[in-house]
C-alpha positions in Angstrom: 0.0 0.0 0.0 2.8 2.4 0.9 4.6 1.7 -2.4 1.4 2.6 -4.3 1.3 5.9 -2.2 4.9 6.6 -3.1 4.2 6.0 -6.8 1.3 8.4 -6.7 3.6 11.0 -5.0 6.2 10.5 -7.6 3.8 10.9 -10.5 2.2 13.9 -8.9 5.6 15.4 -8.2 6.8 14.9 -11.8 3.5 16.4 -13.2 3.5 19.5 -11.0 7.3 20.0 -11.4 6.9 20.0 -15.2 3.9 22.3 -15.1 5.8 24.8 -13.0 9.1 24.7 -14.9 11.2 22.8 -12.4 14.2 20.7 -13.7 13.7 17.0 -14.1 16.4 14.4 -14.8 16.7 11.6 -17.2 18.0 8.3 -15.9 21.3 8.9 -17.6 21.6 12.4 -16.1 20.8 11.1 -12.7 23.5 8.3 -12.9 26.1 11.0 -13.7 25.1 13.2 -10.7 26.9 12.5 -7.5 24.6 11.5 -4.6 24.6 14.6 -2.3 23.7 12.5 0.8 26.0 10.1 2.7 24.4 7.8 5.3 25.7 6.1 8.4 23.9 3.7 10.7 24.1 2.6 14.3 22.6 0.0 16.6 22.2 0.7 20.3 21.0 -1.9 22.8 18.8 0.0 25.2 18.0 -2.9 27.5 17.2 -6.6 27.2 15.7 -7.2 23.7 15.1 -3.5 23.0 17.2 -1.8 20.4 17.4 1.7 18.9 18.1 1.6 15.2 19.4 4.9 13.8 20.4 6.5 10.5 22.3 9.7 10.2 22.7 11.7 7.0 25.3 14.2 6.0 23.8 16.4 3.3 25.8 18.5 0.9 25.5 22.3 0.9 22.2 23.7 -0.6 20.6 20.3 -0.8 17.7 19.1 1.6 15.8 16.0 2.3 12.0 16.2 3.0 10.9 15.1 6.4 8.3 12.3 7.0 6.0 15.1 8.3 6.2 17.2 5.0 2.6 17.8 3.7 1.5 15.6 0.7 -2.2 15.6 -0.2 -3.3 13.2 -2.9 0.3 12.7 -4.0 0.7 16.4 -4.9 3.8 17.6 -3.1 7.3 16.5 -2.1 7.9 12.9 -1.4 8.2 12.5 2.4 10.9 10.4 4.1 9.9 6.8 4.8 11.4 3.6 6.1 9.8 0.3 5.3 10.8 -2.3 7.9 10.7 -5.9 6.5 9.0 -8.6 8.6 7.8 -6.0 11.3 5.5 -7.7 13.8 6.7 -11.1 12.6 10.2 -11.0 14.0 10.1 -7.8 15.9 7.8 -5.0 17.1 8.1 -1.3 16.3 8.0 0.3 19.7 6.6 3.8 19.1 6.9 5.9 16.0 9.9 6.8 13.9 11.6 9.8 15.6 13.6 12.4 13.8 16.1 15.2 14.7 15.4 18.9 14.3 14.0 20.0 10.9 13.6 23.3 9.0 10.4 24.8 7.7 10.1 27.2 4.7 7.1 28.3 2.6 7.2 26.9 -1.0 5.8 28.9 -3.8 5.9 25.7 -5.9 3.6 23.7 -3.6 1.8 26.5 -1.9 2.5 25.3 1.7 5.4 25.0 4.2 8.0 22.4 3.3 9.5 20.5 6.3 13.0 19.3 5.6 16.5 18.3 6.8 19.4 20.7 5.9 23.2 19.9 6.3 22.5 16.9 8.5 19.6 14.8 9.8 19.0 11.8 11.9 16.1 9.3 12.3 15.7 6.5 14.8 13.3 3.7 15.6 13.0 1.6 18.8 12.3 -2.1 18.2 11.6 -5.0 20.5 12.9 -8.4 19.2 10.6 -11.4 19.4 11.8 -14.8 20.6 13.7 -16.3 18.9 15.5 -13.0 18.1 16.3 -12.3 14.5 20.0 -11.9 13.5 19.2 -9.0 11.2 16.5 -6.4 10.6 16.1 -5.3 7.0 14.7 -2.0 5.9 14.2 0.0 2.7 14.8 3.7 2.9 12.8 6.1 0.6 13.4 9.8 0.4 13.6 12.8 -2.0 16.6 15.1 -2.0 16.4 18.5 -3.8 18.3 21.6 -4.9 17.7 22.9 -8.4 16.8 19.3 -9.2 15.2 16.5 -7.2 16.5 13.0 -6.8 14.2 10.2 -5.7 16.3 7.7 -3.8 15.8 4.1 -2.5 18.4 2.5 -0.2 18.6 -1.1 1.1 19.7 -1.1 4.8 20.6 -4.1 7.0 20.8 -3.7 10.7 23.0 -6.7 11.6 22.1 -7.2 15.2 24.3 -10.3 15.7 27.5 -8.6 14.5 26.6 -5.0 15.7 27.0 -3.3 12.3 24.9 -1.6 9.7 25.3 -2.4 6.0 24.1 -0.4 3.0 23.6 -2.8 0.0 23.4 -1.7 -3.6 21.0 -4.2 -5.1 17.9 -5.9 -3.9 19.1 -9.5 -4.6 22.1 -9.1 -2.3 19.9 -7.3 0.2 17.3 -10.1 0.2 20.0 -12.8 0.5 21.9 -11.2 3.4 21.7 -13.4 6.6 24.3 -11.8 8.8 26.2 -15.1 9.3 30.0 -14.6 9.6 33.0 -16.8 9.9 33.2 -17.7 13.7 37.0 -17.0 13.6 36.2 -13.4 12.7 33.1 -13.0 14.9 33.1 -9.8 16.8 35.9 -8.3 14.9 35.6 -5.0 13.0 36.5 -5.2 9.3 39.5 -3.0 9.0 40.7 -4.1 5.6 39.9 -0.7 4.0 41.9 1.2 6.5 44.8 -1.2 6.2 44.7 -0.8 2.4 44.6 3.0 2.9 47.7 2.8 5.1 49.5 0.9 2.4 48.4 3.5 -0.2 49.7 6.3 2.1 53.1 4.7 2.4 53.2 4.3 -1.4 52.1 7.9 -1.9 54.9 9.0 0.5 57.6 7.4 -1.7 55.9 8.8 -4.8 56.0 12.3 -3.2 59.8 11.8 -2.4 60.4 10.7 -6.0 58.4 13.7 -7.4 60.2 16.3 -5.2 63.6 14.7 -6.1 62.8 14.8 -9.8 61.9 18.5 -9.5 65.2 19.0 -7.6 67.1 17.3 -10.3 65.5 19.5 -12.9 66.4 22.5 -10.8 70.1 21.3 -10.6 70.0 20.9 -14.4 69.4 24.7 -14.6 72.5 25.6 -12.5 75.7 27.1 -14.1 77.6 23.9 -13.4 75.3 21.5 -15.3 73.4 23.4 -18.0 76.3 24.4 -20.2 77.4 20.7 -20.1 74.4 19.6 -22.1 75.4 20.9 -25.6 79.1 20.0 -25.0 78.3 16.4 -24.0 75.7 15.8 -26.7 78.0 17.3 -29.3 80.7 14.9 -28.2 78.5 11.8 -28.6 77.1 12.8 -31.9 80.4 13.9 -33.5 82.8 11.4 -32.1 80.6 8.3 -32.7 81.0 6.4 -35.9 77.3 6.4 -36.6 74.2 8.2 -35.4 72.8 5.1 -33.8 76.1 4.6 -31.9 76.0 8.2 -30.7 72.4 7.7 -29.4 73.4 4.4 -27.7 76.4 6.0 -26.0 74.3 8.9 -24.8 71.7 6.6 -23.4 74.4 4.6 -21.5 75.8 8.0 -20.3 72.3 8.8 -18.8 72.0 5.3 -17.3 75.4 5.6 -15.6 74.4 9.0 -14.1 71.4 7.2 -12.5 73.5 4.3 -11.3 76.1 6.6 -9.6 73.4 8.6 -7.7 71.3 5.5 -6.8 74.5 3.9 -5.4 75.0 7.0 -3.2 71.4 6.6 -1.9 72.0 2.8 -1.3 75.2 3.5 0.6 73.4 6.0 2.9 70.7 3.4 3.5 73.2 0.6 4.0 75.4 2.5 6.4 72.7 3.8 8.7 70.1 1.1 8.2 66.5 1.6 7.1 65.0 1.8 10.6 67.9 3.8 12.1 67.3 6.6 9.5 63.8 7.2 10.9 65.1 7.3 14.4 67.7 9.9 13.4 65.0 12.4 12.5 64.2 13.0 16.2 67.9 13.0 17.3 68.9 16.5 18.6 72.5 16.3 17.2 71.4 15.0 13.9 69.0 18.0 13.5 71.6 20.6 14.7 74.4 19.2 12.4 72.1 19.3 9.4 70.9 22.8 10.2 74.5 23.9 10.1 75.1 21.9 6.9 72.1 23.3 5.1 73.1 26.9 6.1 76.6 26.3 4.6 75.0 24.9 1.4 72.6 27.9 1.2 75.4 30.5 1.7 77.5 28.7 -1.0 74.6 28.9 -3.4 74.3 32.6 -2.7 77.9 33.1 -3.9 79.9 33.5 -0.6 82.1 30.6 -1.7 82.0 27.4 -3.7 82.0 23.8 -2.4 84.2 21.6 -4.6 85.7 18.2 -4.5 89.5 18.0 -4.7 90.7 18.9 -8.3 92.9 15.7 -8.3 89.8 13.6 -8.1 88.4 15.3 -11.2 91.7 14.9 -13.1 92.0 11.2 -12.4 88.4 10.5 -13.4 88.8 12.7 -16.5 91.9 10.7 -17.6 89.9 7.4 -17.3 87.1 8.9 -19.5 89.5 8.8 -22.5 89.6 5.0 -22.4 86.6 4.6 -24.6 83.9 2.0 -24.6 81.4 1.6 -21.7 84.1 2.1 -19.1 85.0 5.4 -20.6 81.4 6.5 -20.7 81.0 5.5 -17.0 83.9 7.7 -16.0 82.5 10.6 -18.1 79.3 10.3 -16.0 81.3 10.2 -12.9 83.3 13.2 -14.1 80.1 15.2 -14.5 79.0 14.3 -11.0 82.3 15.5 -9.5 82.8 18.6 -11.7 79.2 19.8 -11.0 79.4 19.0 -7.3 79.5 22.7 -6.4 76.0 23.1 -7.8 74.5 19.6 -7.3 76.2 18.8 -3.9 74.0 21.1 -1.8 70.8 19.8 -3.5 71.9 16.2 -3.2 72.8 16.8 0.5 69.4 18.4 1.2 67.6 15.6 -0.5 69.5 12.9 1.4 68.8 14.6 4.7 65.1 15.0 4.0 64.7 11.4 2.6 66.8 10.0 5.4 64.3 11.4 7.9 61.6 9.3 6.2 63.5 6.0 6.6 63.3 2.9 4.6 64.3 3.0 0.9 63.5 6.7 0.7 67.1 7.8 0.0 67.3 5.3 -2.9 64.0 6.6 -4.4 65.1 10.2 -3.9 68.4 9.7 -5.7 66.7 7.8 -8.5 64.3 10.7 -9.1 67.1 13.3 -8.9 69.4 11.5 -11.3 66.6 10.6 -13.7 65.8 14.3 -14.2 69.5 15.0 -14.9 70.1 12.0 -17.2 67.0 12.4 -19.4 68.0 15.6 -21.2 71.4 14.1 -22.2 69.8 11.1 -23.7 66.9 12.9 -25.4 69.0 15.7 -26.9 71.4 13.0 -28.3 68.4 11.3 -29.9 66.9 14.5 -31.3 69.8 17.0 -31.8 67.5 19.5 -33.5 66.0 20.2 -30.0 69.2 21.9 -29.1 68.2 25.0 -31.0 65.3 25.6 -28.6 67.5 25.7 -25.5 67.9 29.1 -23.9 71.5 30.5 -23.9 73.5 30.4 -20.8 73.6 33.6 -18.9 72.8 35.4 -15.6 69.5 33.6 -15.3 71.4 30.4 -14.3 72.9 32.2 -11.3 69.4 33.5 -10.4 68.2 29.9 -10.2 71.2 29.0 -8.0 70.5 31.8 -5.6 66.8 31.0 -5.5 67.7 27.4 -4.5 70.0 28.9 -1.8 67.1 30.8 -0.2 64.9 27.6 -0.2 67.7 25.7 1.5 68.1 28.4 4.1 64.4 28.3 4.9 64.5 24.5 5.1 67.5 24.6 7.5 65.4 26.3 10.2 63.0 23.3 10.1 65.9 21.1 11.5 66.8 23.7 14.2 63.1 23.8 15.1 63.1 20.0 15.5 66.0 20.1 17.9 64.2 22.8 20.0 60.9 20.8 20.0 62.6 17.6 21.1 64.4 19.4 24.0 61.2 21.5 24.7 63.4 24.6 25.3 60.8 27.0 23.8 63.6 29.1 22.3 62.3 28.6 18.8 58.5 28.8 19.1 56.0 29.0 16.2 56.1 32.9 16.0 59.9 33.0 15.8 60.0 30.3 13.1 57.4 32.1 11.0 59.1 35.5 11.5 62.4 34.0 10.1 60.5 32.4 7.2 58.8 35.8 6.5 62.2 37.5 6.5 63.9 34.8 4.3 61.1 34.8 1.6 60.7 38.6 1.9 64.4 39.1 1.1 64.1 36.5 -1.7 61.2 38.5 -3.2 63.4 41.7 -3.1 66.2 39.8 -4.8 63.9 38.6 -7.6 62.7 42.1 -8.1 66.3 43.2 -8.6 66.5 45.3 -5.4 69.3 43.2 -3.9 72.6 42.2 -5.7 74.7 39.2 -4.7 78.4 38.5 -5.7 77.8 36.6 -9.0 74.9 38.7 -10.3 75.3 40.7 -13.5 75.2 44.5 -13.6 72.1 44.5 -15.8 69.4 46.3 -13.9 66.6 44.8 -16.0 64.7 41.7 -14.9 62.9 39.2 -17.1 59.2 38.6 -17.1 59.7 35.2 -15.7 61.8 36.6 -12.8 59.1 39.2 -12.1 56.4 36.5 -12.0 58.4 34.3 -9.7 59.0 37.4 -7.5 55.2 38.0 -7.3 54.6 34.3 -6.3 57.2 34.5 -3.5 55.8 37.9 -2.3 52.3 36.3 -2.2 53.6 33.4 -0.2 55.3 35.8 2.2 52.1 37.8 2.8 50.3 34.4 3.3 52.6 33.6 6.2 52.0 36.9 8.1 48.6 36.0 9.7 50.3 32.9 11.2 51.9 35.2 13.7 48.4 35.8 15.1 47.3 32.1 15.1 46.2 31.4 11.6 46.6 27.6 10.9 48.6 28.0 7.6 47.6 24.7 6.2 49.7 25.2 3.1 52.8 24.6 5.1 51.3 22.2 7.6 54.0 20.1 9.4 56.8 22.6 8.8 56.3 25.2 11.6 56.1 24.1 15.2 52.6 23.1 16.2 50.0 25.7 17.3 50.3 24.8 21.0 54.1 25.4 20.9 53.9 29.2 20.7 53.5 32.3 22.8 49.8 32.2 22.3 49.0 28.4 22.3 45.3 28.8 21.9 45.3 31.8 19.5 45.5 35.5 20.2 43.0 36.6 22.8 42.3 33.0 24.1 42.2 32.3 27.8 41.2 29.2 29.7 38.9 31.1 32.1 37.6 34.0 30.1 38.4 36.7 27.5 37.4 37.0 23.9 37.7 33.2 23.4 37.7 30.7 26.2 36.7 27.2 27.2 33.7 26.5 29.4 34.8 23.3 31.0 37.3 22.2 33.7 40.5 20.6 32.4 41.2 17.4 34.3 44.3 17.1 36.5 47.3 15.8 34.5 45.8 16.9 31.2 46.6 19.8 28.9 44.4 21.8 26.5 45.4 21.6 22.9 44.1 23.9 20.1 40.5 23.5 19.0 39.4 22.5 22.5 41.0 19.1 22.5 42.0 17.8 26.0 45.0 15.4 26.1 46.9 13.5 28.7 50.7 13.0 28.3 50.9 10.1 30.8 49.3 6.8 29.9 48.4 5.7 33.5 46.8 9.1 34.4 44.8 9.0 31.2 43.6 5.4 31.8 42.5 6.3 35.3 40.5 9.3 34.1 38.9 7.2 31.3 37.6 4.7 33.8 36.1 7.5 35.8 34.2 9.0 32.8 33.6 5.5 31.2 35.0 6.5 27.7 37.2 4.6 25.3 40.9 5.6 25.1 42.7 6.9 22.0 46.4 6.4 22.3 48.4 8.8 20.1 52.0 7.7 19.8 53.6 10.9 18.5 56.7 13.0 18.6 57.6 16.7 19.0 59.6 16.6 15.7 57.2 14.3 13.8 56.1 16.1 10.6 53.3 13.6 9.8 51.9 13.9 13.3 51.5 17.7 12.8 49.9 17.1 9.4 47.3 14.8 11.1 46.6 17.4 13.8 46.4 20.3 11.4 44.5 18.7 8.5 42.6 15.7 9.9 41.8 16.4 13.6 40.3 19.8 12.7 37.6 18.1 10.5 34.3 18.8 12.3 33.4 15.1 12.5 36.8 14.0 13.9 37.0 17.0 16.2 33.6 16.3 17.7 34.7 12.7 18.5 38.0 13.8 20.0 36.3 16.3 22.2 33.4 14.2 23.4 33.7 10.5 22.7 37.2 9.5 23.7 39.9 10.2 26.2 43.0 11.2 24.2 46.5 10.2 25.5 49.4 11.6 23.5 52.7 9.8 24.2 55.8 11.6 22.9 58.4 9.1 22.0 61.1 11.8 21.6 60.5 13.4 25.0 64.1 13.9 26.4 63.1 14.6 30.0 65.0 12.2 32.3 63.1 9.6 34.3 63.8 9.5 38.1 66.6 7.0 38.8 64.2 4.6 40.5 62.0 4.5 37.4 64.8 3.7 34.9 65.0 0.2 33.7 66.4 -2.1 31.0 63.9 -3.1 28.2 63.0 -6.8 28.0 62.2 -6.2 24.3 65.2 -4.3 23.0 67.7 -4.8 25.8 68.3 -1.0 25.9 68.5 1.1 29.0 65.3 3.2 29.4 66.4 6.6 30.8 64.0 9.2 29.4 60.2 9.6 29.2 60.4 9.3 25.5 62.4 6.0 25.8 59.6 4.7 28.1 56.8 5.4 25.7 58.8 4.2 22.7 59.5 0.9 24.5 55.8 0.7 25.5 54.8 1.0 21.8 57.4 -1.6 20.6 56.7 -4.1 23.4 52.9 -4.0 23.3 52.0 -3.1 19.7 55.2 -4.3 17.9 55.4 -0.9 16.1 58.0 1.9 16.1 56.6 4.5 13.7 54.8 7.8 14.4 52.0 8.8 14.3 50.4 5.6 15.5 46.9 5.5 16.8 45.4 2.8 19.1 41.8 2.7 20.3 41.3 0.6 23.5 38.6 -0.1 26.0 38.8 0.3 29.8 40.4 -3.2 30.1 43.1 -2.0 27.6 42.0 -4.3 24.8 42.0 -3.1 21.2 38.6 -2.0 19.9 39.9 -2.0 16.3 43.3 -2.6 14.6 45.7 0.3 15.1 46.5 2.7 12.2 49.4 4.9 11.4 49.6 8.1 9.3 46.1 8.4 7.6 45.8 11.7 5.8 42.5 10.7 4.2 39.8 12.3 6.5 37.1 9.9 5.5 39.2 6.8 6.2 40.3 8.2 9.6 36.8 9.2 10.5 35.5 5.7 9.6 38.3 4.1 11.6 37.6 6.3 14.7 33.9 5.9 14.5 34.1 2.1 14.1 36.2 1.8 17.3 33.9 4.0 19.3 30.8 2.0 18.1 32.6 -1.2 19.1 33.1 0.2 22.6 29.4 1.1 22.8 
């Protein structure tokens, strides 16, 4: 009977919409339009055999869903929201009516009466009492109409899987009708976390691709320096003129490019082999590692700006150059090695910076980085040898090459302060807080903008006062970026450089300018528990595991353990880009007790609390050592960030995850764990 009513509504809706000039969609147009509503379901056992079945909708901006109470007389009007429960009264009883959250009301000129609808979000719930024997699943069909300039009439198949405490949305009726809720006993009670695990693998893969892409761009930048660019026509000319045939010249040039790649990849392999894949990641939070590389990058930057040149001993170049005359593949290999040595004054600082940055990522990142860098350098030599006519399109060498070199010097100088900031964060000295870091970056990029506009001259610049259009445009880009940084001094999040500056709470105004815990222009209206601290966005976190667990037992909430680090870039990216999402933020504020354990906290443990780890055999002397050992021994992991959701008996509610920059995946993971606790 209800389906007949809905059909009448639909026909009346189409008729009146057409009569009044509203947009209607063909089936093909509808299939191409993204569904503006996303649904999530929940099952809550009230008591005994009574359950509350709920559905929550997230509705895209400007769209709305009509309420079950929206007027519809004789099928003329919007289609009201409706849930058809299958086998009601046979397997269960509907206890009361379908309830719904707050709705909106607005007069419609189209229909001539007030429309009642959900906007942005909505929720409906129905209490049911299970008969005996209790059904494993309750099936329902969801009907609704969602409108903006157009209206979509939707039908969803929903299964409330009581036995496994989960809600499934199924695409087709056959699968919906066949669903029984029976699961493999070995997996009973476990939450399906395969999608999150797959996302984690994807994230790691994307991290390596990011390193490769940055390294490739760095190689291209090195190609445009005064040490490398003039070598292209000379080397290509040598291969094309000295070879007996064109094909031999092309072959030799290709081998030349391959040997360039081999040389740099070997360098990355040596770095990985000497330090070890796991040790490289640990070095990124080491104070001395960060200070040494700060000094190293400052030296590289000053060299690029023209104060001096970093070169390898001339004798090395002479010996390699003499071997290049031997001919054959051996001669070509030494020619490639000669290029690497002769161009070291330009490529050395870039290679050093890449190795430092990729080393902090751990694993095979240095090898991937060197492959991307060398590929960008090698490709032009091979391509120009294959197509010599392209040489005519190359710009002539000149002052612009030095401009590129100086530009790279400023970038390295800015990056250097990230390593100094890491050292300060790990030691918690508060000498290099967020405002100081941003002030330095504003100064560095401000001076770079002046240089690109020709207002500042450096030692190797030409006397020509004119600047090219390209240099002017780059100057405008740098100036825009400099202006973008300025509001960060007053608490702006600066998501474009998320992870580079110190976190928001590591600043002179940790909660934003004008924020106080007890009053003022912006304040919190709740009491912060003993042993906890207030993070930005109103998130309360404990930094001691045992204090946090005790508090969680008092308030009866699940615990989110956040294994993090003061110098952890990906941790900051999660906090700045994922935790600020309204859905995630709400759960962090209200549904869990957050315990953030800093594995690089250098504060010493009291003598009586120091011990030798049974897992690693190392002496545990600092707070960071203690939490790192805790992560390794209990969760067999040593990477940050690392998130674990546990109940009050300290059992996992869901499989832990690492760096998860996809907001939807992290939201789904967090919500699944919280629902498992409930």
